[in-house]
C-alpha positions in Angstrom: 27.8 -50.1 5.6 24.2 -49.9 6.9 21.7 -50.3 4.1 19.1 -47.8 5.2 18.6 -44.7 3.1 20.5 -41.7 4.3 22.9 -43.7 6.5 26.5 -43.0 6.3 29.0 -45.5 7.6 32.8 -46.0 7.6 34.1 -46.4 4.0 36.3 -49.4 3.4 39.6 -49.0 1.5 38.3 -51.0 -1.5 35.7 -49.9 -4.0 32.1 -49.8 -2.5 29.4 -52.1 -3.6 26.7 -50.9 -6.0 24.2 -51.2 -3.2 26.2 -49.1 -0.8 26.8 -46.4 -3.4 23.1 -46.3 -4.3 22.1 -46.0 -0.6 24.3 -42.9 0.1 23.8 -41.3 -3.3 20.0 -41.5 -3.0 20.3 -39.8 0.4 22.0 -36.7 -1.1 20.0 -36.3 -4.2 17.9 -33.6 -2.5 21.0 -31.4 -2.1 21.5 -30.3 -5.7 19.7 -30.6 -9.0 22.7 -30.3 -11.2 21.5 -32.0 -14.3 18.8 -29.5 -15.2 17.8 -29.7 -18.8 18.9 -26.7 -20.9 20.3 -24.8 -17.9 23.8 -26.1 -18.0 25.6 -25.3 -21.2 28.2 -27.9 -21.7 30.1 -27.1 -24.9 32.8 -24.5 -24.4 31.7 -22.6 -27.6 28.5 -21.7 -25.9 30.1 -20.2 -22.8 32.4 -17.5 -24.2 31.6 -15.1 -21.4 32.9 -17.5 -18.8 36.0 -18.2 -21.0 36.7 -14.5 -20.9 36.2 -14.3 -17.1 38.4 -17.3 -16.5 41.4 -15.2 -17.5 40.9 -13.5 -14.2 41.3 -16.7 -12.2 44.7 -16.1 -10.8 44.7 -12.3 -10.9 41.8 -11.2 -8.7 38.9 -12.4 -6.6 35.3 -11.5 -7.5 32.9 -10.6 -4.8 29.2 -11.1 -5.4 25.9 -11.1 -3.5 24.4 -14.5 -3.1 21.0 -14.6 -4.8 19.3 -15.9 -1.6 21.3 -13.8 0.9 20.5 -10.1 0.6 22.5 -8.6 3.5 26.0 -9.8 3.0 28.7 -9.9 0.4 30.4 -13.3 0.4 31.9 -16.0 -1.8 29.4 -18.3 -3.4 28.5 -21.5 -1.5 29.4 -24.8 -3.1 26.0 -26.0 -1.8 24.1 -23.5 -4.0 22.8 -25.0 -7.3 25.5 -23.8 -9.8 23.1 -23.7 -12.7 21.5 -20.7 -11.1 24.7 -18.8 -10.6 25.8 -15.8 -12.6 29.0 -16.1 -14.7 31.0 -14.1 -12.2 29.6 -16.2 -9.3 30.4 -19.5 -11.1 34.0 -18.2 -11.6 34.3 -17.4 -7.9 33.0 -20.8 -7.0 35.4 -22.6 -9.3 38.2 -20.8 -7.7 37.4 -22.8 -4.5 38.2 -26.1 -6.2 41.9 -26.3 -5.3 41.2 -25.6 -1.7 38.3 -28.1 -1.5 40.3 -30.8 -3.2 43.3 -30.3 -0.9 41.2 -30.3 2.2 39.7 -33.8 1.4 41.8 -36.8 0.7 41.6 -38.5 -2.7 41.3 -41.9 -1.0 40.0 -42.8 2.4 41.7 -45.2 4.9 39.9 -48.0 6.6 39.7 -46.2 9.9 39.3 -42.7 8.7 36.5 -40.4 10.0 33.0 -41.1 8.7 32.4 -39.4 5.4 29.8 -36.7 5.0 27.2 -36.4 2.2 28.2 -32.7 1.9 31.5 -33.7 0.4 29.9 -35.3 -2.6 27.6 -32.4 -3.0 30.7 -30.2 -3.1 32.2 -32.3 -5.9 29.0 -32.2 -8.0 28.7 -28.4 -7.6 32.4 -27.9 -8.5 32.2 -30.1 -11.6 29.5 -27.8 -13.1 31.2 -24.5 -12.1 34.6 -25.7 -13.2 33.3 -26.8 -16.6 31.6 -23.4 -17.1 34.9 -21.6 -16.4 37.1 -24.0 -18.4 38.9 -25.7 -15.4 38.5 -29.2 -16.8 41.4 -30.6 -14.8 39.6 -29.8 -11.5 36.3 -31.1 -12.9 37.9 -34.4 -13.9 39.5 -34.8 -10.5 36.1 -34.3 -8.8 34.7 -36.9 -11.2 37.5 -39.4 -10.4 36.6 -39.1 -6.7 32.9 -39.7 -7.4 33.8 -42.7 -9.5 36.1 -44.1 -6.8 33.3 -43.8 -4.2 30.2 -44.7 -6.1 31.4 -46.7 -9.1 30.9 -46.4 -12.9 27.4 -48.0 -12.7 25.9 -45.1 -10.7 23.5 -43.3 -13.0 24.2 -39.9 -11.6 28.0 -40.4 -12.0 27.4 -41.6 -15.6 25.6 -38.3 -16.3 28.5 -36.3 -14.9 30.9 -38.3 -16.9 29.0 -37.6 -20.1 28.7 -33.9 -19.1 32.5 -33.6 -18.9 32.9 -35.4 -22.3 30.4 -32.9 -23.8 32.4 -30.0 -22.4 35.7 -31.4 -23.7 34.4 -32.0 -27.2 35.9 -29.8 -29.8 33.5 -30.4 -32.7 30.1 -31.8 -33.5 31.6 -35.2 -34.4 32.9 -35.7 -30.9 29.5 -34.6 -29.5 27.8 -37.2 -31.8 30.1 -39.8 -30.2 28.9 -38.8 -26.8 25.3 -39.1 -28.1 26.0 -42.6 -29.2 27.3 -43.5 -25.7 24.1 -42.1 -24.2 22.0 -44.2 -26.6 24.1 -47.3 -25.7 23.5 -46.7 -22.0 19.8 -46.2 -22.5 19.5 -49.3 -24.6 20.8 -51.2 -21.6 18.6 -49.4 -19.1 15.8 -47.1 -20.6 14.9 -45.9 -17.0 18.2 -44.1 -16.6 16.7 -40.7 -16.1 19.9 -38.6 -15.7 21.3 -40.0 -19.0 17.9 -39.5 -20.7 18.0 -35.9 -19.7 21.6 -35.4 -20.8 20.7 -36.9 -24.2 17.8 -34.4 -24.6 20.1 -31.5 -23.7 22.7 -32.7 -26.1 20.2 -33.1 -28.9 19.1 -29.5 -28.4 22.8 -28.4 -28.4 23.2 -30.2 -31.8 20.2 -28.4 -33.2 18.0 -31.6 -33.3 15.1 -29.8 -31.7 12.4 -32.0 -33.1 14.1 -35.2 -31.9 14.8 -33.6 -28.5 11.1 -32.8 -28.1 10.2 -36.4 -29.1 12.5 -37.9 -26.5 11.3 -35.4 -23.9 7.7 -36.5 -24.5 8.7 -40.1 -24.1 10.4 -39.2 -20.8 7.3 -37.5 -19.6 5.2 -40.5 -20.5 7.4 -42.5 -18.1 7.7 -39.8 -15.5 4.7 -37.4 -15.8 5.5 -35.7 -12.4 8.9 -34.4 -13.5 8.4 -30.6 -13.4 11.9 -30.0 -14.7 11.1 -32.0 -17.9 7.8 -30.1 -18.4 9.6 -26.8 -18.1 12.1 -27.9 -20.7 9.4 -29.0 -23.0 7.7 -25.6 -22.6 11.0 -24.0 -23.6 11.4 -26.2 -26.7 7.9 -25.3 -27.8 8.5 -21.6 -27.2 11.7 -21.8 -29.4 9.5 -23.1 -32.2 6.8 -20.4 -31.8 4.2 -23.0 -30.5 2.8 -20.7 -27.8 -0.3 -22.8 -26.9 1.8 -25.9 -26.4 4.4 -24.0 -24.4 1.7 -22.6 -22.2 0.2 -26.0 -21.7 3.5 -27.5 -20.6 4.2 -24.6 -18.2 0.7 -25.1 -16.7 1.8 -28.7 -15.9 4.7 -27.3 -14.0 2.3 -25.1 -12.0 0.2 -28.1 -11.2 3.2 -29.7 -9.6 4.3 -26.5 -7.9 1.2 -24.3 -7.4 2.9 -21.8 -5.0 6.0 -21.2 -7.1 5.9 -17.5 -7.8 8.6 -17.7 -10.5 6.5 -20.3 -12.4 3.4 -18.0 -12.2 5.5 -15.2 -13.6 7.0 -17.4 -16.3 3.6 -18.5 -17.4 2.5 -14.9 -17.5 5.4 -14.1 -19.8 4.4 -16.9 -22.1 0.8 -15.7 -22.2 2.0 -12.1 -22.9 4.2 -13.3 -25.8 1.3 -15.3 -27.2 -1.0 -12.3 -27.0 1.5 -10.0 -28.8 2.5 -12.5 -31.4 1.7 -11.6 -35.1 -1.7 -12.7 -36.3 -3.4 -13.2 -33.0 -7.2 -12.6 -33.2 -8.8 -10.1 -30.9 -10.6 -12.6 -28.8 -7.4 -14.6 -28.2 -5.6 -11.4 -27.4 -8.0 -10.5 -24.6 -8.0 -14.0 -23.3 -4.2 -14.2 -23.1 -3.8 -10.8 -21.6 -6.4 -11.4 -18.9 -4.7 -14.7 -18.0 -1.2 -13.0 -18.0 -2.5 -10.2 -15.7 -3.8 -12.9 -13.3 -0.5 -14.9 -13.3 1.7 -11.8 -12.7 -0.7 -10.7 -9.9 -0.5 -14.1 -8.3 3.3 -14.1 -8.5 3.6 -10.9 -6.5 1.0 -12.1 -4.1 3.2 -15.1 -3.3 6.4 -13.0 -3.2 5.8 -9.3 -2.6 9.4 -8.3 -3.6 9.6 -10.4 -6.8 10.9 -7.9 -9.4 10.1 -10.1 -12.4 6.5 -10.3 -11.3 6.2 -6.6 -11.0 7.9 -6.1 -14.3 5.4 -8.4 -16.1 2.5 -6.7 -14.4 3.7 -3.3 -15.4 4.2 -4.4 -19.0 0.8 -6.1 -19.4 -1.2 -3.4 -17.7 0.6 -0.6 -19.6 -0.1 -2.2 -22.9 -3.7 -2.7 -22.0 -4.0 0.9 -21.1 -2.2 2.0 -24.3 -4.4 -0.2 -26.4 -7.6 1.1 -24.8 -8.7 -2.4 -24.0 -12.1 -2.6 -22.3 -13.4 -5.1 -19.8 -15.6 -7.8 -21.2 -18.5 -9.8 -19.8 -18.0 -13.2 -18.3 -18.6 -15.8 -21.0 -20.7 -18.9 -20.5 -17.6 -21.2 -20.3 -16.2 -19.3 -17.3 -13.3 -18.0 -19.3 -11.3 -15.3 -17.6 -12.0 -11.8 -18.8 -10.2 -8.5 -18.5 -11.0 -6.3 -15.5 -12.3 -2.7 -15.8 -10.0 0.1 -16.7 -9.8 1.5 -13.2 -8.6 -1.8 -11.9 -5.9 -2.0 -14.6 -4.8 1.5 -13.7 -4.5 0.6 -10.1 -2.4 -2.5 -10.9 -0.2 -0.4 -13.2 0.4 2.2 -10.4 1.2 -0.6 -7.9 3.8 -2.1 -10.2 5.3 1.3 -11.1 5.6 2.2 -7.4 7.2 -1.1 -6.4 9.6 -1.2 -9.4 10.7 2.4 -8.6 11.3 1.4 -5.0 13.4 -1.6 -6.0 15.5 0.3 -8.5 16.1 3.2 -6.1 17.2 1.0 -3.2 19.4 -1.1 -5.5 21.1 2.0 -7.0 21.9 3.1 -3.5 23.4 -0.3 -2.6 21.3 -0.4 0.5 21.5 -3.4 2.9 18.6 -5.8 2.3 18.3 -4.9 -1.4 21.4 -6.6 -2.7 19.9 -9.9 -3.9 18.6 -8.6 -7.3 20.4 -9.4 -10.6 21.9 -6.3 -12.1 20.6 -7.0 -15.6 17.1 -7.4 -14.2 17.3 -4.1 -12.3 18.6 -2.4 -15.4 15.7 -3.7 -17.4 13.3 -2.4 -14.8 14.9 1.0 -14.9 14.6 1.1 -18.7 10.9 0.1 -18.5 10.3 2.9 -16.0 12.1 5.4 -18.2 9.9 4.5 -21.2 6.9 5.2 -19.1 8.1 8.6 -17.9 7.4 10.5 -21.2 3.9 9.2 -21.5 3.2 10.1 -17.9 4.5 13.7 -18.6 2.0 14.0 -21.4 
């Protein structure tokens, strides 16, 4: 097999060499980020909603609207990151597993057609979705095929192997055994990033939040440009009520992805939570609210149909108007200050109009407005209904 990255040659009947597996697997890493910290819940106890839905597996099909495709109703694609799928969508995706496994041979002959990277992306995606819905047999079959192709030494395959063991664990004792395996692998190779991330996620699952944060800081010292790790660290700090640290970590994500509108909105949410936390001084309140207003405004500037951005802008501007906050003068250290009341009112009106438009079109199930999550639309509708009585007065 050619050694260049991204090259795909004819696969021999025997097990591939480590070099060959590394070459192909590094070529398809861009396809999916399936080992996202904290986004994939492995233990079956934590996914009761999916367990309930899995009872529908053989009884009915579930149609859904793909989050990135607004004009069509279709089955979820196995190439879409499964960690971002809704429970119903994950179930629909896992139902494709039997067909995918039947359509591709478990072993490849010497003179068979060249393999395609998409096949391994399919297996990865199906492992996650099948674990979420309780189809562990299909997940194990996908893993066996990855093991046969890339070998047990492949770091990404090791992480999927650990992920399945976490899902199959029936108690904390078995999860502790998986944690020991992770520690053993990292003692042999402390640069094994997929296993390091699985260990952090498992520590959080076991309630060892402080240890998870410590391991995550160590990971970031080794890989400071890992935006996923910074986002996870921000979430850990948030769970502990450490708002300044959570904001700092999310700002690091923004440094790595300055035009990510969802990250701007997430940072705005953290700032809003910090501003409204008990015991916040008046000066800090205005500082946090001014920065939150800026972040939400930037998110809708980058994506003018981003519901979460408009929701945050509406929440912040409405609270400022209700509290009667006044604009402040620019300080000597160039700290961001609140705009005047008229500007805040205009931002509030803009957010209200856009949220109303989104809710109205989604309620009518109009084409081009089907990509929004139902729970998010319901939250926007509730926010608008809360504002209606005050507007009537």
